[in-house]
C-alpha positions as CSV (number, residue, x, y, z in Angstrom):
1,M,6.5,21.6,-19.1
2,N,3.2,20.0,-20.1
3,S,2.7,16.1,-19.8
4,E,3.0,15.7,-23.5
5,N,6.4,17.3,-23.9
6,Q,7.4,15.5,-20.6
7,A,6.5,12.2,-22.2
8,N,8.6,12.9,-25.3
9,D,11.8,14.0,-23.6
10,L,13.1,11.3,-21.2
11,T,16.3,13.4,-20.5
12,D,14.1,15.8,-18.6
13,L,12.1,13.2,-16.6
14,D,12.4,13.4,-12.8
15,L,10.3,10.8,-11.1
16,T,11.5,12.2,-7.7
17,S,9.4,15.4,-8.4
18,H,6.0,15.5,-6.7
19,E,4.7,17.6,-9.5
20,V,4.7,14.4,-11.8
21,Y,2.0,13.0,-9.6
22,R,-0.3,15.9,-9.2
23,E,-3.1,14.3,-11.2
24,G,-2.7,10.8,-10.2
25,F,-0.1,8.0,-11.3
26,P,1.6,9.2,-14.6
27,H,0.8,6.1,-16.7
28,H,1.6,7.8,-20.0
29,L,5.3,8.3,-18.7
30,F,5.7,4.9,-17.7
31,K,4.1,3.5,-21.0
32,Q,6.8,5.3,-22.7
33,L,9.5,4.0,-20.5
34,R,8.3,0.4,-20.9
35,H,8.5,0.8,-24.7
36,E,11.7,2.8,-24.9
37,R,13.7,2.4,-21.8
38,P,12.3,-0.6,-19.6
39,V,15.6,-0.4,-17.5
40,W,16.2,3.3,-17.0
41,K,18.5,5.2,-14.6
42,Q,17.0,8.2,-12.7
43,R,19.7,10.9,-12.1
44,V,19.4,12.4,-8.6
45,R,20.0,16.1,-8.3
46,A,23.0,17.2,-6.3
47,G,22.2,17.9,-2.7
48,S,19.0,15.7,-2.9
49,S,18.0,13.6,0.1
50,V,16.5,10.9,-2.2
51,N,18.4,7.6,-2.0
52,G,21.3,9.4,-0.2
53,G,21.9,11.5,-3.2
54,E,22.7,8.3,-5.5
55,D,21.1,7.7,-8.9
56,F,18.7,4.6,-9.0
57,W,17.4,2.3,-11.7
58,V,13.6,2.3,-12.7
59,L,12.1,-1.0,-13.7
60,T,8.9,-0.8,-15.6
61,K,8.2,-4.2,-17.2
62,Y,6.2,-6.9,-15.5
63,E,8.7,-9.8,-16.0
64,D,11.6,-7.8,-14.6
65,I,9.6,-6.6,-11.6
66,Q,8.2,-9.9,-10.7
67,A,11.8,-11.5,-11.0
68,A,13.4,-8.9,-8.8
69,N,10.7,-8.9,-6.3
70,R,11.2,-12.8,-5.9
71,D,15.0,-12.8,-5.8
72,T,15.9,-11.6,-2.3
73,I,19.5,-12.9,-2.6
74,L,20.3,-10.8,-5.7
75,F,18.1,-7.7,-4.6
76,S,18.1,-7.1,-0.9
77,A,15.3,-5.4,0.9
78,V,17.3,-4.5,4.0
79,D,17.6,-0.8,3.2
80,G,13.7,-0.7,3.3
81,P,11.2,-0.3,0.5
82,S,11.5,3.5,0.1
83,L,14.1,5.9,-1.4
84,A,14.5,7.6,1.8
85,D,17.9,7.6,3.3
86,R,17.3,6.1,6.7
87,P,20.3,3.9,7.7
88,E,18.9,3.5,11.2
89,M,16.0,1.6,9.8
90,R,18.1,-1.1,8.1
91,G,16.9,-4.5,9.0
92,T,14.5,-3.3,11.6
93,M,11.1,-4.0,10.0
94,L,9.4,-6.8,8.4
95,V,9.7,-4.8,5.1
96,S,13.4,-4.3,5.6
97,M,14.5,-7.7,6.5
98,D,15.7,-10.8,4.3
99,G,16.6,-14.3,5.1
100,R,16.2,-15.9,8.6
101,D,15.3,-12.5,10.2
102,H,12.5,-12.1,7.8
103,T,11.4,-15.7,8.1
104,R,11.4,-15.6,11.9
105,Q,9.3,-12.3,12.2
106,R,6.9,-13.3,9.4
107,K,6.3,-16.7,11.1
108,L,5.6,-14.9,14.5
109,I,3.2,-12.3,12.9
110,S,1.5,-15.0,10.9
111,A,0.8,-16.9,14.1
112,G,-1.6,-14.2,15.2
113,F,-4.0,-14.6,12.3
114,T,-5.4,-17.9,13.2
115,P,-8.5,-19.3,11.0
116,R,-10.8,-18.3,14.0
117,M,-9.3,-14.8,14.3
118,V,-9.6,-14.2,10.5
119,G,-13.2,-15.5,10.5
120,R,-13.9,-12.9,13.3
121,L,-12.3,-10.1,11.4
122,E,-14.5,-10.8,8.3
123,E,-17.6,-10.6,10.5
124,Q,-16.4,-7.3,12.1
125,A,-15.6,-5.9,8.6
126,R,-19.1,-6.6,7.6
127,L,-20.6,-4.8,10.7
128,W,-18.3,-1.8,10.2
129,A,-19.2,-1.5,6.4
130,V,-22.7,-1.5,7.1
131,S,-22.4,1.3,9.8
132,I,-20.1,3.4,7.6
133,I,-22.3,3.4,4.6
134,E,-25.5,4.0,6.6
135,Q,-23.8,7.1,8.1
136,A,-22.7,8.3,4.6
137,L,-26.2,7.7,3.3
138,E,-27.6,9.7,6.2
139,A,-25.2,12.5,5.3
140,G,-26.1,12.4,1.7
141,T,-23.1,14.2,0.4
142,C,-19.6,13.1,1.7
143,N,-16.0,13.0,1.0
144,F,-15.9,9.2,0.0
145,V,-12.1,9.0,0.7
146,Q,-12.3,10.1,4.3
147,D,-15.7,9.2,5.2
148,V,-16.0,5.8,3.7
149,A,-12.9,4.4,2.1
150,Y,-10.5,5.4,4.9
151,Q,-12.9,4.3,7.7
152,L,-13.2,0.6,7.0
153,P,-9.4,-0.3,7.0
154,M,-8.5,1.9,10.0
155,H,-11.3,0.3,12.0
156,M,-10.2,-3.2,11.0
157,I,-6.6,-2.4,12.0
158,A,-8.0,-1.1,15.2
159,D,-9.8,-4.2,15.8
160,I,-6.7,-6.3,14.9
161,V,-4.7,-4.3,17.4
162,G,-7.4,-4.3,20.1
163,I,-7.6,-0.5,20.1
164,P,-10.4,0.9,22.4
165,T,-13.1,2.8,20.4
166,E,-12.6,6.0,22.3
167,D,-8.9,6.1,21.2
168,R,-9.5,5.5,17.5
169,Q,-10.4,8.9,16.3
170,W,-7.2,10.4,17.9
171,L,-5.0,7.5,16.4
172,F,-6.6,7.9,13.0
173,T,-5.9,11.7,12.9
174,L,-2.3,11.0,14.1
175,T,-1.8,8.5,11.4
176,A,-3.3,10.8,8.7
177,D,-1.0,13.6,9.9
178,F,2.1,11.3,9.9
179,L,1.3,10.3,6.2
180,E,0.9,13.8,5.0
181,A,3.9,15.1,6.9
182,G,6.3,14.5,4.0
183,S,4.1,15.8,1.4
184,P,5.7,18.9,-0.2
185,D,2.2,20.6,-0.1
186,N,2.0,20.1,3.7
187,P,5.5,19.7,5.0
188,L,6.2,19.3,8.7
189,P,9.8,20.0,10.2
190,P,11.7,16.7,10.8
191,E,11.4,17.2,14.5
192,E,7.7,17.3,14.3
193,Q,7.5,14.2,12.2
194,V,9.6,12.4,14.8
195,A,7.2,13.7,17.5
196,L,4.4,12.0,15.7
197,Q,6.2,8.8,15.3
198,V,7.2,8.9,18.9
199,Q,3.5,9.3,19.8
200,M,2.6,6.2,17.8
201,F,5.5,4.2,19.3
202,E,4.5,5.2,23.0
203,Y,1.0,4.1,22.2
204,A,1.9,0.9,21.0
205,Q,4.3,0.1,23.9
206,N,1.4,0.9,26.4
207,L,-1.0,-1.2,24.4
208,G,1.5,-4.2,24.3
209,R,2.1,-3.9,28.1
210,E,-1.8,-3.8,28.7
211,K,-2.2,-6.9,26.5
212,R,0.5,-8.7,28.4
213,T,-0.9,-7.7,31.8
214,N,-4.6,-8.3,30.7
215,P,-4.7,-10.6,27.8
216,Q,-7.7,-10.1,25.6
217,D,-9.2,-12.2,22.6
218,D,-7.6,-10.3,19.9
219,V,-4.6,-10.6,17.4
220,W,-2.5,-8.0,19.3
221,T,-2.6,-10.1,22.5
222,I,-1.4,-13.1,20.4
223,L,1.4,-11.2,18.9
224,S,2.4,-9.7,22.2
225,T,2.7,-13.1,24.0
226,V,3.3,-15.7,21.0
227,E,6.4,-17.9,20.7
228,V,7.3,-20.0,17.8
229,E,10.2,-22.3,16.9
230,D,13.0,-20.8,14.8
231,E,15.2,-22.6,12.4
232,D,17.5,-23.6,15.1
233,G,14.8,-25.1,17.2
234,E,14.9,-22.2,19.8
235,R,11.7,-20.5,20.9
236,A,11.3,-17.0,19.7
237,A,9.0,-14.0,20.4
238,L,8.5,-10.6,19.0
239,S,10.5,-8.0,20.9
240,E,9.0,-4.9,22.0
241,I,10.7,-2.7,19.3
242,E,9.6,-5.3,16.8
243,L,6.0,-4.9,18.0
244,D,6.3,-1.0,17.9
245,L,7.5,-1.1,14.4
246,F,4.9,-3.7,13.1
247,F,2.3,-1.3,14.7
248,L,3.6,1.6,12.6
249,L,3.7,-0.5,9.5
250,L,0.3,-1.9,10.1
251,T,-1.4,1.5,10.8
252,I,0.1,3.2,7.9
253,A,0.6,0.6,5.1
254,G,-2.5,-1.3,5.9
255,S,-4.8,1.6,5.9
256,E,-3.5,3.8,3.2
257,T,-3.2,1.0,0.5
258,T,-6.7,-0.3,1.1
259,R,-8.2,3.1,1.3
260,N,-6.6,4.0,-2.2
261,A,-7.9,0.7,-3.8
262,I,-11.4,1.3,-2.7
263,T,-11.5,4.9,-3.8
264,L,-9.9,4.3,-7.3
265,G,-12.0,1.2,-7.5
266,L,-15.2,3.3,-7.2
267,L,-14.1,5.8,-9.7
268,A,-13.3,3.0,-12.2
269,L,-16.7,1.6,-11.8
270,L,-18.4,5.0,-12.2
271,D,-16.3,5.8,-15.3
272,N,-17.5,2.4,-16.6
273,P,-21.2,2.2,-15.9
274,D,-21.7,-1.1,-17.9
275,Q,-19.2,-2.6,-15.4
276,L,-21.1,-1.2,-12.5
277,K,-24.4,-2.4,-13.8
278,T,-22.9,-5.9,-14.3
279,L,-21.6,-5.9,-10.8
280,R,-25.0,-4.9,-9.5
281,A,-26.8,-7.6,-11.3
282,D,-24.3,-10.4,-10.6
283,P,-22.7,-10.4,-7.1
284,S,-20.8,-13.4,-7.9
285,A,-18.6,-11.3,-10.2
286,M,-17.3,-9.4,-7.0
287,D,-14.1,-11.6,-6.6
288,S,-12.9,-10.9,-10.1
289,A,-13.9,-7.3,-9.7
290,V,-11.8,-6.9,-6.7
291,E,-8.8,-8.1,-8.5
292,E,-9.3,-5.7,-11.4
293,M,-9.7,-2.9,-8.9
294,L,-6.4,-3.9,-7.4
295,R,-4.7,-4.1,-10.7
296,W,-6.2,-0.8,-11.8
297,S,-5.3,1.1,-8.7
298,S,-2.0,-0.5,-7.8
299,P,-2.0,1.4,-4.6
300,V,1.8,1.0,-3.8
301,S,3.7,2.9,-6.6
302,Y,7.2,1.4,-6.0
303,F,9.5,-0.7,-3.7
304,A,13.1,-0.2,-3.7
305,R,15.9,-3.0,-3.5
306,R,19.7,-3.0,-3.5
307,A,21.8,-5.2,-5.8
308,T,24.1,-7.5,-3.7
309,R,26.4,-8.2,-6.7
310,D,27.0,-7.1,-10.2
311,T,24.3,-8.3,-12.6
312,E,22.3,-7.2,-15.5
313,I,18.6,-6.7,-16.6
314,R,17.7,-6.8,-20.3
315,G,21.4,-6.4,-21.0
316,V,21.7,-3.4,-19.0
317,P,24.5,-3.7,-16.2
318,I,23.6,-3.1,-12.7
319,A,26.5,-2.7,-10.3
320,E,26.7,-4.2,-6.9
321,G,25.3,-1.6,-4.3
322,E,23.1,0.2,-6.9
323,R,19.5,0.5,-6.0
324,I,16.6,-0.5,-8.3
325,T,12.9,0.4,-8.0
326,L,10.2,-1.8,-8.9
327,W,7.2,0.1,-10.3
328,Y,4.0,-2.0,-9.8
329,P,1.4,0.4,-11.6
330,S,3.5,0.1,-14.6
331,A,3.9,-3.8,-14.3
332,N,0.1,-3.9,-14.1
333,R,-0.3,-2.0,-17.4
334,D,2.3,-4.0,-19.3
335,E,0.9,-4.6,-22.8
336,E,2.9,-8.0,-22.9
337,V,1.0,-9.3,-19.9
338,F,-2.4,-7.8,-19.9
339,D,-4.7,-7.6,-22.9
340,D,-5.8,-4.1,-23.5
341,P,-4.4,-3.0,-20.1
342,F,-5.9,0.5,-20.1
343,R,-9.4,-1.0,-20.2
344,F,-11.0,-1.6,-16.8
345,D,-12.6,-5.1,-17.0
346,I,-14.2,-6.8,-14.0
347,A,-14.4,-10.0,-15.9
348,R,-10.6,-10.0,-16.7
349,R,-9.0,-13.5,-16.7
350,P,-6.2,-14.2,-16.0
351,N,-5.3,-11.3,-13.9
352,E,-2.0,-12.1,-12.3
353,H,-1.5,-8.5,-11.1
354,V,1.4,-7.5,-8.8
355,A,-0.6,-4.9,-6.7
356,F,0.6,-7.1,-3.5
357,G,4.1,-7.3,-4.8
358,G,5.5,-9.8,-7.3
359,G,5.4,-12.9,-5.0
360,G,8.3,-14.2,-3.2
361,P,9.1,-14.0,0.6
362,H,7.9,-10.2,0.7
363,F,4.4,-11.1,-0.6
364,C,1.9,-8.9,1.4
365,L,0.9,-10.5,4.6
366,G,-2.5,-8.6,4.6
367,A,-3.3,-9.4,1.0
368,N,-6.3,-11.8,1.8
369,L,-7.7,-9.4,4.4
370,A,-7.5,-6.5,2.1
371,R,-9.4,-8.3,-0.7
372,R,-12.1,-9.2,1.8
373,E,-12.4,-5.7,3.1
374,I,-12.8,-4.4,-0.4
375,A,-15.2,-7.0,-1.4
376,I,-17.4,-6.4,1.7
377,L,-17.5,-2.8,1.4
378,F,-18.5,-2.7,-2.3
379,E,-21.2,-5.6,-1.5
380,E,-22.8,-3.4,1.2
381,L,-22.4,-0.1,-0.9
382,L,-24.1,-1.5,-3.9
383,A,-26.8,-3.3,-1.8
384,R,-27.6,0.0,-0.1
385,T,-27.4,2.6,-2.9
386,R,-29.3,3.2,-6.1
387,N,-27.1,6.1,-7.3
388,I,-23.7,7.3,-6.7
389,E,-22.9,10.7,-8.1
390,V,-19.5,12.2,-8.2
391,L,-19.9,15.9,-7.5
392,E,-16.3,17.2,-8.1
393,P,-13.3,15.8,-9.7
394,P,-11.0,13.8,-7.5
395,V,-8.2,15.8,-5.8
396,Y,-4.9,13.8,-5.4
397,S,-2.3,14.2,-2.6
398,A,1.3,13.9,-4.4
399,L,3.4,12.6,-1.4
400,S,7.2,12.7,-1.2
401,I,9.3,10.1,-3.2
402,H,10.3,8.9,0.2
403,N,6.8,7.3,0.6
404,P,6.5,4.3,-1.8
405,I,2.6,5.0,-1.9
406,L,3.7,8.3,-3.6
407,V,0.2,9.4,-4.9
408,A,-3.2,9.0,-3.3
409,P,-6.7,10.4,-3.8
410,N,-7.4,12.9,-0.9
411,T,-10.8,14.1,-1.7
412,L,-13.7,12.6,-3.8
413,T,-17.0,14.3,-3.1
414,V,-20.0,12.2,-3.9
415,R,-23.7,12.1,-3.3
416,L,-25.1,8.6,-2.3
417,S,-28.9,7.9,-2.5
């Protein structure tokens, strides 16, 4: 079925199929859903592992997504942000916690990112960006995704965690293998996926023990040792399993999303040479350009929530226990919020996108660091290049619906000069 027919017949639409995402996020389908069925139920095929085999609701309008994202009492995150059926993960990670547990862990993690530490991270980001771009220029032709866009966020995460330089390539490869493990194009048996996760956990545990034994001047040492006062006035610290799970969240979510925003941001600039010319001529436009890249790329496709009581959205009844999904790329193309939303405009104002979630308690902790990484990389890239030429169309990885990122550019061959 071609995309035009698919767009005209919602009865056959299956957002759980990776075929829908072969060429990137299917904005044409979500435009139709926004106009015709802004609150739409996705039927899950019998025997499917998606959402435990239960149907789920698809929200596509900015207003509804923002409201649901902020109401953690009505729409709980405890089952996690994905449609994978993982009951053992309920309430275990920052992204699958609500209320006091979420507030406690968020407060502990925030304690590691002191103003001094954030300032150091920005300095390190600049050094890494220069090194990465110089290597790409020396090579001349490169896969921008892997050789440039992926390198900066991964090195920054490694700096945050205090991972020795000699361990980084191994860990980067392990993370990439874990991310691709659920892809229908590159499937790994469940036991091998678990083995990859175990390796990451074991590394995190060893690293945490090393930090506690030999404290260093990095964020992970702080997180391994910090205590804060909880709502009851008791001193609280991150447990070993909480550190392990945050390590997993940081290495995956923190790298993949920023990588995608950088890659899709570059493609948007190259597709709009007038915008690129403006940015080269006026570096002060970088902050608004980064916001437009984030709106345009919306690197997280959806988050899932579970209704805690009967409610309704736009007059559509949602029953207690049913799951809803919040589709951020659709919200960021909502015609009622963004003027001419399919136009890439680095001067767009206002630009209250929901690329980091729609606000509320689960707003992305790494949002400001990600913004600075993107800005720094493009500042150094544009300062060091006169020409960036795409040699082949981008190739996308259509990930499993179990991964909320869902679709990601995998290859973008460019020539830098």
